[in-house]
Phi, psi and omega in degrees: 000331184271338185286330186297305178304335185275333175293317191298312172303322177297322183288320177302311184296325181291319186294322178288316179301321176296317182296327189265352186297121182298327182221114179294151175310320184293324178290318180300312187295322176295330177287321183297318183292311175307308179310307180301328174290338191285139166302148182311324190284351180247357181275078180249162176305338183266357177294127179272324185296126173089350179238331181235315170222182182265309187180178171258139179244154174215153176284165170208146174067028179259334175196073185297341195289144177225154177248020166246169174229092185261159181229098023259175174232139178278349178285152181279164187310327184277356188303311182289356174279357181262137176276157172280134190221106190299303181305328178297306179307308181299317179298318176296318176297325178296312181295316185284329177287317173319303177306302180302324176302325180286338183279322181210148187283331178209163183176170177267147185207143186252129174272103194219155176175243165289241171250115193293332181277004165281356162284140172308141178306323180299306185296320176304311180295326176299319187285324181290315184297324170301319178300317179297318179300331185257021175076021182262149173258102202272147173230136176268129188252131187211159170285348177082359180275062183231169174251162179311321187299318171303317184292324183286321175296339190278314183280345185237138183277176179300338182278351183087013180259140168303117189245341172237111178284338179218133192232121177240121170242147167247114183256143185250115175223104178204177190274358173280356189261143178232127173130359180291138180296129182074351173218072182294329185216125178227156183263323189236148176303319185297336169303336180259001169314306187299336177289314182303314180301316186292325168296319168307317183295328182287317180294328178289324175301317180297324178295319184300334176272010178096001178271127177276142188222156168227129178237126182241165189228127169249149182216135172266132189255131177233167170301335179282333185246000185297322182274005175263359181302316179300316177299326178301307182293324183296326182275347190243335193287353176263001189280346176113010177286130172270353180206137170249109187244126181241131183242098176308136187295139168241167176274076179218153190089220178286110188288353181288342189255007178275122186247351184218175179268097186284349183291347181285348186278096177290124171305321168305319188283320178302304178314309181301324180289327176295311175305321183296308184293328179288340189069027181199160172283131183249103192282134182237010182260338186287337169228116185253139183240090186071228180264134183293346177283343177259317184229139173232126183221132177237120178257135178186197182211159170258137160246114187058238183260006179264126166265131180236135187278144179291341172221139185268116182293341184262003184252114179297334175302315183291323182293323174300310176308312170316305182299323183289321178301322178281332178290309192263343181232007168305124182088001179288137180271090184287338180273005175292174184300146188304316182297332181284320184298317186294315181298313189283329170295327168306314180294320180297316187289326176285338182269347185213075183296341176285343171294329178295314183293319176305316183290316182289324168308310188294314181306309184304311179306311183291326180289324176303312180294338177276354176109006172103167187294329179295314180289323177291318179299322181276325181259103185298119187301141181235110179292127184223114178259140176245140195217146171225120172251117173258109186270153183260160180293152174296322181292339171276322183287324184296317172300318181296316173292324179297320179292319176297318181298334179269357181074030182247141173265125188305149164270333189285127187293330181292313186293310181313313179309313185290323169305317183292318175299320177292325178292334182250023175305136175268345188234110194249150172224140188275144165231085178310321181302329178260351179072033191210160163253154178225154184291152186302326184290333174278331173303305189282323191270341185246308190266332183302318177304313171302312184289326176292322180299316176299313186290331183288337176277321183273334176230074183278158179292156180296139177292140167302142184304319183291319173303322175294319186289330184284000000 
């Protein structure tokens, strides 16, 4: 009789302790496994995978269809033969996210396929909520050719209640795309500046109505538009996009839509154009995401027209601050409810008082680089990340993946480089039926064609009335 009351406070205390734990044991285990999976050549002091986070995750086979015709397009030729089916989408998203959730308690995940807004807003919301149930911070990928009404119906349920308090979108707007209303074909990136303004304004309206939003901007880079990147960024970087992501085109997907020699896209040239448009040098080695041959990422913020890196790669004190961040906050769930994040950070500060001094010293140095406190306080800082993702050609990936599946390391240097990049991939897709994840380049270059052909049989487009009568 006396033992039960004694147990109850103990269980409560354990739940409070677990809730306030800065990094859960499951998160630490996931980081350790991810680090062990990485090839030796990317296990650098700057590597974020396995030290700060696990990976970026993406969906596949959930809604392949799109109502644009882009050149190029990474989807296989059968993608548009698959009908959009809300229950299929939600079921597949639930399955894939449950698999990811068993690997790591939380991560960022992309709701991606064809065009996400072809989904009914209720099905779209159900997919996002399924991702959140499994600890994912979801981001919907869209061409952005939508109206505010769709977004409002997405965040608000049929009962009129808010069902999504936070909404993240990555919109793809560039001159390689065909089908945008009012601008079905454009020649220059600056022709699309009004569309970028319109899309950003929609998300600003959502914020005015109490929805927290994050908006990223994707761009496919080709030999035709690479030199237009500076003008694109000049017209877009103050609009409210928190990330600009550039993907040099590769020979993957529907070969009917390949228009140029994409091998001409030298990564250093692309990055130089991004830096020109950003108005600053963009250090990408201070924080590494997977293999630098695949990803370059620069985190920072604008004060006025000045972009400032969060870390100075040439300052040993900033590198020490980075290492302290990885050591004490690797696996920290920054997307948890704000009060819980604040309490957990307080626990970290109390447990490691020297970190407070490290953080304050880093803040002083960063503010000094930004122009001083007066400038920071008068020019509201705008967090802005610049990214370049280099996908690989399907013809390169297929033989390299076949050898990896057979447990063989290629002797050909070019094939071995592809194997190294695949092994270090930061963007994975789940295959619960096989109990594994695969790199995105494998999914799009090797698996998608077979998968979409199967989906076209299982989810065929409705037959036209005339065809049915015949």
